[in-house]
C-alpha positions in Angstrom: -1.1 -24.1 3.8 -0.9 -20.6 2.2 2.5 -18.9 2.2 2.3 -15.7 4.3 4.1 -12.5 3.8 4.6 -10.0 6.6 3.9 -6.3 6.1 7.2 -4.5 7.1 7.4 -1.2 5.3 6.8 1.1 2.4 8.5 2.1 -0.8 8.1 5.6 -2.3 9.4 5.6 -5.8 8.5 9.2 -6.6 9.4 11.2 -3.5 6.1 13.2 -3.5 4.1 13.6 -0.3 1.2 13.1 0.1 0.9 10.2 -2.3 0.2 6.5 -2.7 3.2 4.3 -1.8 3.9 0.7 -2.2 3.4 -1.6 0.8 6.5 -3.9 1.2 6.3 -7.4 2.6 9.0 -9.8 3.9 9.2 -13.5 3.6 12.3 -15.6 4.2 14.5 -12.4 4.4 13.3 -11.4 0.9 11.1 -8.3 0.1 8.0 -8.3 -2.0 5.3 -6.1 -3.5 1.7 -7.3 -3.7 0.0 -7.6 -7.1 -3.8 -7.4 -7.3 -5.8 -10.1 -9.0 -7.6 -9.2 -12.2 -10.5 -7.6 -10.4 -8.4 -5.8 -7.8 -10.4 -7.5 -5.0 -7.8 -9.9 -3.7 -4.0 -10.3 -3.7 -3.1 -12.2 -6.9 0.5 -12.8 -6.1 3.7 -11.3 -4.6 6.6 -10.1 -6.7 10.1 -9.6 -5.5 11.4 -6.0 -4.9 14.3 -5.3 -7.2 17.6 -5.2 -5.3 18.2 -1.6 -6.5 15.1 -0.5 -4.6 15.7 -2.3 -1.3 17.8 0.5 0.2 14.8 2.8 -0.2 12.4 0.8 1.9 11.2 2.7 5.0 10.2 0.3 7.8 6.8 0.8 9.5 8.6 0.9 12.9 10.1 4.2 11.8 6.7 5.7 10.8 3.6 6.9 12.5 0.7 4.8 11.3 -3.1 4.6 11.9 -2.5 1.5 14.0 -3.5 -0.9 11.3 -3.2 -4.3 13.0 -3.0 -6.9 10.3 0.6 -7.9 9.4 0.3 -11.3 7.7 -1.0 -11.6 4.1 -1.2 -14.3 1.5 -2.5 -14.9 -2.0 -6.3 -14.2 -2.0 -6.2 -12.0 1.1 -8.0 -8.7 0.7 -5.4 -6.2 -0.6 -4.4 -3.1 1.3 -3.4 0.4 0.2 -0.9 2.7 1.8 -1.1 6.4 1.5 1.7 8.6 2.8 0.3 11.7 4.5 3.6 13.3 5.5 7.3 12.4 5.6 6.7 10.4 8.8 3.1 9.3 8.6 1.2 6.7 6.6 -2.4 5.5 6.5 -2.8 1.7 5.9 -6.2 0.1 5.3 -7.9 -2.6 3.3 -9.0 -1.6 -0.2 -12.6 -1.8 1.0 -12.0 1.1 3.3 -10.5 3.4 0.7 -13.7 5.3 -0.1 -14.1 6.2 3.6 -10.6 7.5 3.9 -10.7 9.6 0.7 -14.0 11.2 1.6 -12.2 13.0 4.4 -8.9 13.5 2.7 -8.7 16.9 1.0 -6.1 18.2 -1.5 -5.9 21.0 -4.0 -3.4 19.1 -6.1 -5.2 18.2 -9.4 -2.8 15.5 -10.3 -3.2 13.8 -6.9 -7.0 14.2 -7.1 -6.9 12.4 -10.5 -4.7 9.6 -9.0 -7.3 9.1 -6.2 -10.2 8.9 -8.7 -8.2 6.5 -10.9 -7.4 4.4 -7.9 -11.0 4.2 -6.7 -12.1 3.4 -10.2 -9.5 0.6 -10.6 -10.5 -1.1 -7.3 -14.2 -0.7 -8.2 -15.1 1.9 -5.5 -17.3 4.9 -6.3 
């Protein structure tokens, strides 16, 4: 049986909103990031969150979300992305839905626009 990891929060390492943030998972009272497989089509593995970052985790229960329902993930699951829209709101979705989300998301920030294009290119979405 596959080990499962529960989606519990986000980690914003840069303090810039709006922006991509890291989804954080919990298993056996430990926190993890997901790492894509080589094609960015599945979760390749989970890596522990460094202890110095744990205090910066924001739990989903403290955020407004788009009501994404899936909470349990394992190796080979479809990966998700999390985009922080404001200080208190995030959008969570499978990678396959990224293009739909970013078609409606507008920004004048050229750096963020480039990050979005790079992200879509990395995950193979045009």
